[in-house]
C-alpha positions in Angstrom: -21.9 19.3 -63.3 -23.6 17.0 -66.1 -24.8 20.2 -68.1 -20.5 20.1 -68.9 -20.9 16.9 -70.4 -22.8 18.7 -72.8 -20.6 21.1 -73.5 -18.7 20.5 -76.6 -16.2 22.8 -75.9 -15.2 21.8 -72.5 -15.5 18.0 -73.8 -13.1 19.0 -76.7 -10.6 20.1 -74.0 -10.2 17.2 -71.8 -10.3 14.4 -74.9 -7.7 12.6 -75.1 -5.2 13.0 -78.1 -2.7 10.2 -79.9 0.3 10.7 -81.2 2.1 8.3 -83.7 4.7 10.1 -85.3 7.1 7.6 -84.0 5.9 5.2 -86.0 6.0 6.6 -88.9 9.1 5.7 -91.6 9.6 9.1 -92.2 10.2 9.8 -88.3 12.1 6.8 -87.3 13.2 5.0 -90.8 13.2 2.3 -92.9 12.2 -0.3 -92.3 11.2 -0.3 -89.0 8.8 2.4 -89.6 5.1 2.7 -90.8 5.1 3.7 -94.5 2.6 6.9 -95.7 1.4 3.7 -98.4 1.3 0.7 -95.8 -1.2 3.0 -93.8 -3.4 3.9 -96.2 -4.0 0.6 -98.1 -4.5 -0.5 -94.5 -7.0 1.8 -93.7 -8.9 0.8 -97.5 -8.7 -2.8 -95.8 -10.6 -2.1 -92.6 -13.9 -1.1 -94.7 -15.2 -5.0 -93.8 -14.3 -4.3 -90.1 -16.0 -1.4 -89.7 -19.2 -3.4 -91.4 -18.4 -6.7 -88.8 -18.4 -4.0 -86.0 -21.9 -2.3 -86.9 -23.4 -6.0 -87.1 -22.0 -7.1 -84.2 -23.0 -4.2 -81.9 -26.8 -4.5 -83.2 -27.1 -8.1 -82.8 -26.0 -7.3 -79.4 -22.2 -9.2 -79.6 -20.6 -6.3 -78.8 -22.5 -5.7 -75.0 -19.8 -3.4 -74.2 -20.7 -0.6 -76.3 -23.4 -0.4 -74.6 -22.5 0.4 -71.3 -21.6 4.2 -71.3 -25.1 5.2 -72.2 -27.2 1.9 -70.6 -25.0 2.3 -67.6 -25.9 5.7 -66.6 -29.6 4.9 -65.7 -28.1 2.8 -62.8 -25.9 5.2 -61.5 -28.3 6.4 -58.9 -29.2 2.9 -57.3 -25.4 2.4 -57.5 -24.9 5.4 -55.1 -27.5 5.0 -52.8 -25.7 1.3 -52.3 -22.2 2.8 -52.3 -23.5 5.1 -49.6 -24.8 2.4 -47.6 -22.0 0.4 -47.9 -19.6 3.6 -46.7 -21.8 4.5 -43.8 -21.5 0.6 -42.3 -18.0 0.1 -42.4 -14.5 1.6 -42.7 -13.2 -0.9 -44.8 -14.8 -2.1 -47.9 -13.5 -5.9 -49.5 -13.8 -6.3 -53.1 -13.4 -10.3 -54.0 -12.7 -11.0 -57.4 -10.0 -11.9 -60.1 -9.3 -11.2 -63.5 -12.1 -8.9 -65.4 -13.8 -9.0 -61.6 -11.1 -7.5 -59.8 -8.6 -5.5 -62.5 -10.7 -3.1 -63.8 -12.1 -2.0 -60.3 -8.7 -2.0 -59.4 -7.8 0.7 -62.6 -10.5 2.9 -60.7 -9.3 3.1 -57.8 -5.8 4.2 -58.4 -6.4 6.3 -61.1 -9.2 8.2 -60.0 -8.4 8.1 -55.5 -6.3 9.6 -53.5 -2.9 8.4 -53.9 -3.1 7.5 -50.5 -6.5 7.0 -49.5 -6.3 4.1 -47.2 -3.6 5.6 -45.4 -5.9 9.0 -44.8 -7.6 9.7 -41.9 -11.4 8.9 -42.4 -12.9 12.9 -42.5 -9.7 13.7 -45.1 -11.5 10.3 -46.8 -15.4 12.0 -46.8 -16.4 9.1 -44.7 -15.4 7.1 -47.6 -14.2 3.6 -46.5 -10.7 2.0 -47.0 -10.9 -0.3 -50.1 -9.0 -3.8 -50.1 -9.0 -6.6 -52.8 -8.6 -10.7 -52.2 -9.6 -13.0 -54.2 -7.3 -13.0 -56.6 -4.9 -15.6 -56.0 -4.6 -18.4 -52.8 -1.4 -17.2 -51.3 -1.9 -17.9 -47.4 0.3 -14.8 -46.6 -1.7 -12.5 -48.5 -5.3 -13.3 -46.8 -4.2 -13.8 -43.4 -2.6 -10.1 -43.7 -5.8 -9.0 -44.8 -7.7 -10.7 -42.1 -5.5 -9.0 -39.7 -6.6 -5.4 -41.1 -10.2 -6.3 -40.7 -12.0 -6.1 -37.3 -12.5 -9.4 -35.3 -15.6 -8.6 -32.8 -19.0 -6.8 -33.3 -18.3 -3.0 -33.1 -21.5 -0.2 -33.2 -18.6 2.4 -35.0 -18.2 2.6 -39.0 -14.5 2.0 -37.5 -15.4 -1.4 -36.1 -16.9 -3.2 -39.2 -16.3 -4.1 -42.8 -18.2 -4.7 -45.6 -17.6 -7.2 -48.5 -18.2 -7.0 -52.4 -17.9 -10.5 -54.3 -17.7 -10.5 -58.3 -17.8 -13.5 -60.0 -20.1 -14.6 -63.2 -20.2 -18.2 -62.2 -19.4 -18.6 -58.5 -17.6 -21.3 -59.3 -13.6 -19.2 -59.6 -12.4 -21.1 -56.7 -9.8 -18.1 -55.5 -12.9 -16.1 -55.1 -14.8 -18.5 -53.5 -12.3 -20.1 -51.1 -11.7 -15.9 -49.9 -15.4 -15.4 -49.8 -16.2 -18.4 -47.3 -13.5 -17.3 -45.2 -14.5 -13.0 -45.4 -18.1 -13.9 -44.9 -17.7 -16.4 -41.6 -15.7 -13.2 -40.7 -18.5 -11.0 -41.7 -20.5 -13.1 -39.5 -18.7 -12.9 -36.6 -18.6 -9.0 -36.7 -21.9 -8.4 -37.8 -23.9 -11.2 -36.0 -27.6 -11.8 -37.6 -27.1 -8.9 -39.3 -24.2 -9.8 -41.8 -26.2 -9.4 -44.9 -26.4 -5.9 -44.6 -22.5 -5.9 -44.9 -22.4 -8.2 -48.4 -23.1 -7.7 -51.3 -23.1 -9.6 -54.7 -22.5 -8.8 -58.8 -22.9 -12.1 -60.8 -25.0 -13.2 -63.0 -28.5 -12.4 -63.6 -30.0 -15.5 -63.4 -28.0 -18.7 -62.8 -24.8 -20.1 -61.2 -24.0 -20.7 -57.4 -22.8 -17.4 -56.5 -26.5 -16.2 -57.5 -28.2 -19.0 -56.0 -25.8 -18.2 -52.5 -27.1 -14.4 -52.9 -30.8 -15.1 -53.1 -30.7 -17.6 -50.4 -28.7 -15.2 -48.1 -30.7 -11.7 -49.4 -27.8 -10.4 -50.2 -28.5 -6.7 -52.2 -27.2 -8.1 -56.0 -25.9 -6.5 -58.6 -26.2 -7.9 -62.5 -23.0 -8.7 -65.2 -24.6 -8.4 -68.1 -24.9 -12.5 -70.4 -23.4 -10.1 -73.4 -20.5 -8.5 -71.3 -16.9 -10.3 -70.9 -15.4 -9.9 -67.7 -11.9 -8.4 -69.4 -14.7 -5.6 -70.9 -16.9 -5.4 -67.6 -15.3 -2.7 -66.3 -18.2 0.4 -66.6 -20.6 -2.4 -65.5 -21.1 -2.7 -61.5 -18.2 -4.5 -61.6 -15.8 -1.6 -61.5 -18.3 0.9 -61.0 -19.4 0.1 -57.6 -16.2 -0.4 -56.0 -15.4 2.9 -57.6 -18.4 5.4 -56.1 -17.8 3.1 -53.0 -14.7 5.4 -52.6 -16.2 8.1 -54.0 -15.4 8.2 -57.5 -17.9 10.0 -59.9 -18.9 7.2 -62.1 -21.4 9.6 -63.8 -18.2 11.5 -65.2 -16.5 8.4 -65.9 -19.3 7.2 -67.9 -19.9 10.4 -69.4 -16.2 10.2 -70.5 -16.2 6.6 -72.2 -19.7 8.0 -74.2 -18.0 11.1 -75.7 -14.9 8.4 -76.7 -17.9 6.1 -78.1 -19.2 9.2 -80.3 -15.6 10.3 -81.3 -15.4 5.9 -82.8 -18.3 5.7 -84.3 -17.1 6.9 -87.8 -16.0 4.8 -90.3 -13.0 6.7 -91.4 -10.2 5.1 -89.8 -8.4 8.6 -89.9 -11.0 10.1 -87.8 -11.7 7.0 -85.3 -9.2 6.6 -82.8 -9.7 3.3 -82.3 -9.7 2.0 -85.8 -6.6 3.7 -86.2 -4.9 2.8 -83.3 -5.8 -1.3 -84.3 -4.5 -0.3 -87.5 -0.8 0.8 -86.5 -0.7 -2.2 -83.9 -1.6 -4.8 -86.6 1.0 -3.1 -88.8 3.4 -3.4 -85.9 2.9 -6.6 -85.2 2.2 -8.8 -88.5 5.4 -6.3 -91.0 7.4 -5.2 -88.7 8.2 -8.0 -86.1 7.3 -5.9 -82.7 5.3 -8.8 -81.0 5.4 -7.0 -77.5 3.2 -4.4 -76.7 4.5 -1.8 -74.1 2.0 0.0 -72.1 3.9 3.0 -70.3 2.1 4.6 -68.2 4.1 8.1 -67.0 2.2 8.4 -64.4 2.1 5.7 -61.2 -1.6 6.4 -61.0 -2.2 4.6 -64.6 -0.1 1.9 -63.0 -3.3 -0.4 -62.8 -4.8 1.0 -65.6 -2.0 -1.1 -67.6 -2.5 -4.1 -65.9 -6.1 -3.9 -66.5 -5.3 -3.8 -70.1 -2.7 -6.4 -70.0 -5.3 -9.4 -69.3 -7.5 -7.6 -72.1 -4.8 -7.5 -74.5 -3.1 -11.3 -73.2 -6.7 -13.1 -73.4 -8.5 -11.3 -76.2 -5.5 -12.0 -78.6 -3.2 -14.7 -77.4 -4.9 -17.2 -79.3 -4.2 -20.1 -82.2 -0.1 -19.1 -81.7 -0.3 -15.6 -82.2 -0.7 -12.5 -80.4 1.2 -9.8 -78.9 2.8 -10.2 -76.0 1.5 -7.5 -73.4 3.8 -5.8 -70.8 2.6 -2.7 -67.9 6.0 -0.2 -67.3 5.9 2.8 -64.7 8.2 6.1 -66.0 10.5 7.3 -65.5 11.1 4.5 -62.9 11.6 1.8 -65.5 14.0 4.0 -67.6 16.5 2.6 -64.5 15.9 -1.1 -65.3 13.9 -2.1 -68.3 15.0 1.0 -70.5 18.2 -0.5 -71.2 16.5 -3.3 -72.8 14.0 -1.1 -74.7 17.0 1.3 -76.2 19.5 -1.0 -77.2 18.0 -4.8 -77.0 15.7 -7.2 -79.6 13.7 -4.8 -81.7 10.7 -6.6 -80.6 8.2 -3.6 -79.0 6.0 -1.6 -79.6 6.1 1.2 -76.5 2.7 3.4 -75.9 3.3 6.0 -73.8 0.3 6.8 -71.3 1.1 10.2 -70.5 -0.9 13.3 -68.5 -0.3 16.7 -69.6 -1.2 18.5 -66.4 -1.1 17.6 -62.6 -4.5 17.3 -60.5 -2.8 18.7 -57.9 -1.2 22.0 -57.1 2.5 22.0 -59.3 5.3 21.1 -57.2 8.1 24.4 -57.6 11.8 23.2 -57.0 13.3 26.0 -55.0 16.5 27.1 -54.8 19.2 26.6 -51.6 22.1 28.6 -50.9 25.1 27.2 -51.5 23.9 24.5 -54.4 25.3 21.6 -52.7 23.3 19.2 -54.9 23.9 21.1 -58.0 20.1 21.5 -58.8 19.8 25.5 -58.6 19.8 25.6 -62.5 16.3 24.0 -62.2 15.0 26.2 -59.4 11.7 28.2 -59.7 10.7 25.1 -62.5 8.2 22.6 -61.5 8.7 18.5 -61.0 6.1 18.2 -63.9 8.5 20.1 -66.2 11.4 18.0 -65.1 8.5 14.8 -66.4 7.5 16.4 -69.6 11.5 16.7 -70.5 12.0 13.4 -69.5 9.3 12.0 -71.7 10.6 13.7 -75.0 13.5 13.5 -74.5 13.3 9.3 -74.1 10.8 9.2 -77.0 13.7 10.8 -79.4 16.2 8.4 -77.9 13.9 5.9 -79.0 13.6 7.5 -82.4 16.9 7.6 -82.6 17.1 4.0 -82.2 14.5 2.8 -84.5 12.2 2.4 -81.6 8.6 2.9 -82.4 6.4 4.6 -80.0 3.2 6.4 -79.4 1.7 8.4 -77.3 -1.5 8.3 -75.7 -2.1 12.1 -73.9 -4.8 12.4 -71.2 -5.0 16.2 -70.5 -5.6 15.5 -66.9 -6.2 12.6 -64.9 -9.8 12.7 -64.3 -13.2 10.3 -64.1 -14.1 11.8 -68.0 -10.7 10.9 -69.2 -10.3 7.6 -67.8 -13.7 6.8 -68.9 -12.5 7.8 -72.9 -9.3 5.6 -72.0 -11.2 2.2 -71.3 -13.7 2.9 -73.9 -10.7 3.4 -76.4 -8.5 0.3 -75.1 -11.5 -2.0 -75.7 -12.7 -1.3 -78.9 -9.4 -1.4 -80.5 -9.1 -4.7 -78.8 -11.8 -6.2 -80.5 -10.8 -4.7 -83.6 -7.1 -5.5 -83.4 -8.8 -9.5 -83.1 -10.6 -9.5 -85.8 -7.4 -7.7 -87.8 -5.8 -10.9 -86.7 -8.0 -13.3 -87.5 -8.7 -14.2 -84.0 -12.1 -14.2 -81.8 -11.4 -11.3 -79.3 -14.2 -11.8 -77.1 -13.6 -15.7 -75.7 -10.6 -17.3 -73.6 -10.3 -20.9 -74.4 -6.9 -21.5 -72.8 -7.6 -20.4 -69.0 -10.3 -23.3 -69.0 -6.5 -25.4 -69.1 -5.6 -24.9 -65.5 -8.8 -25.2 -63.7 -9.5 -28.5 -64.8 -6.4 -30.0 -64.2 -6.2 -27.9 -61.0 -9.9 -29.2 -59.4 -8.7 -32.9 -61.0 -5.6 -32.5 -58.4 -8.4 -31.1 -55.9 -10.7 -34.0 -56.3 -13.5 -31.5 -56.8 -16.8 -34.2 -57.1 -19.4 -32.7 -59.1 -18.3 -33.3 -62.4 -16.8 -36.7 -64.4 -14.3 -34.5 -66.3 -12.4 -33.0 -63.5 -11.6 -37.7 -62.5 -10.3 -37.8 -65.9 -8.1 -34.5 -66.1 -6.9 -36.1 -62.4 -6.1 -39.0 -64.6 -4.2 -37.8 -67.2 -2.1 -36.1 -65.0 -1.3 -38.9 -62.7 -0.4 -41.5 -66.0 2.1 -38.3 -67.8 3.9 -38.2 -63.6 5.0 -35.0 -62.0 7.8 -33.9 -61.6 10.5 -36.0 -61.4 12.8 -36.4 -58.8 15.9 -36.1 -61.0 15.4 -32.8 -62.3 15.5 -31.5 -58.8 18.0 -29.6 -57.3 
């Protein structure tokens, strides 16, 4: 398989495609569309951004750009650990929140069987069912997971489960609480061998989780210092859960490397990340498109959209600016949000993420005697053909209404194409941020709720939490007069 990645014809055949026809003025009209002059002017201003990308990458600030190559050497170790975990238990629980879970979930839903957890173990090729927790504090959700996990020691994999806890600091409350509870269950099931059932993905040298993992003897994986959580899907954060369920992470990284090569060009007309960033910024600043819609035309890609939601929101939502991300699945949402997108406020840029060919055998529509449902006119056609017609019809309807759309087309959904998409969206987001004048690598606003929450919970280890509690108490909680 590795030789296939060196075949330029194969790579070109599996390359993502970008179509921006329906954001251009000559296709959707004035003033909603981008003119050739606007695009050309913006492209000439990108030289400074290109220089910044290269400089920041060289000094190690943009660590995610190195992952497609750097993580290749780690694949054998990741596969070895994943195989051990898969053999040890029939359920694997990933504990994490935000960037510590959304990327892993995106890979799982895009690249595993759509009904992976419902298949018998033999049809999963011996890989475990995969669950995600530690991304909230809802009692019913966690209790529901505990109901699905073993409670007593079992000799066979079906009577055991394993855990991967992911947190750079180990102090994220949602994940830490879930880990305390799941660790207790693992010790109940595994006894003295519980450390064999748990791996930790965390900081290389410091933090509560690093200390806990070292003391307990858990196998651990590192999150690089120069890779932020939402950019970490191509580290062990995303790769280990993926290979646990049997996803080919070598191919995934090969796809990301291929896209990195395509994004090495300085010319924005040849660099898809630069081109997308220019179009995003023109739409946001000059055309009032303040909502960015990720329209997945396959349910398998919905979680990729949710991962991109966080990437966009945390990277660009600062200083009172930044587009609001929204993920939808079509044609499902055409029967809910479609009305608003077609005739509502002119504030959306819709990016259609479409699949040219399904992975599985085509579904051919049969002819039925009597034609009671009136669908015999479709007999002999495939379900995929109907999907393609819906894509074109929707884009044309939006074009007629002056609603701009971009298309990103995956030849098929496989690790090579998903790896390309991840790298493309990460680099595009960094360039988006710099074009908008914000730092796309920090997230200062995320700390606000944490500080007040720890204050309410009376966390004792730092004086600032008492100050936050005092500030909250002084301001007063919700008054009774505004309650119904």
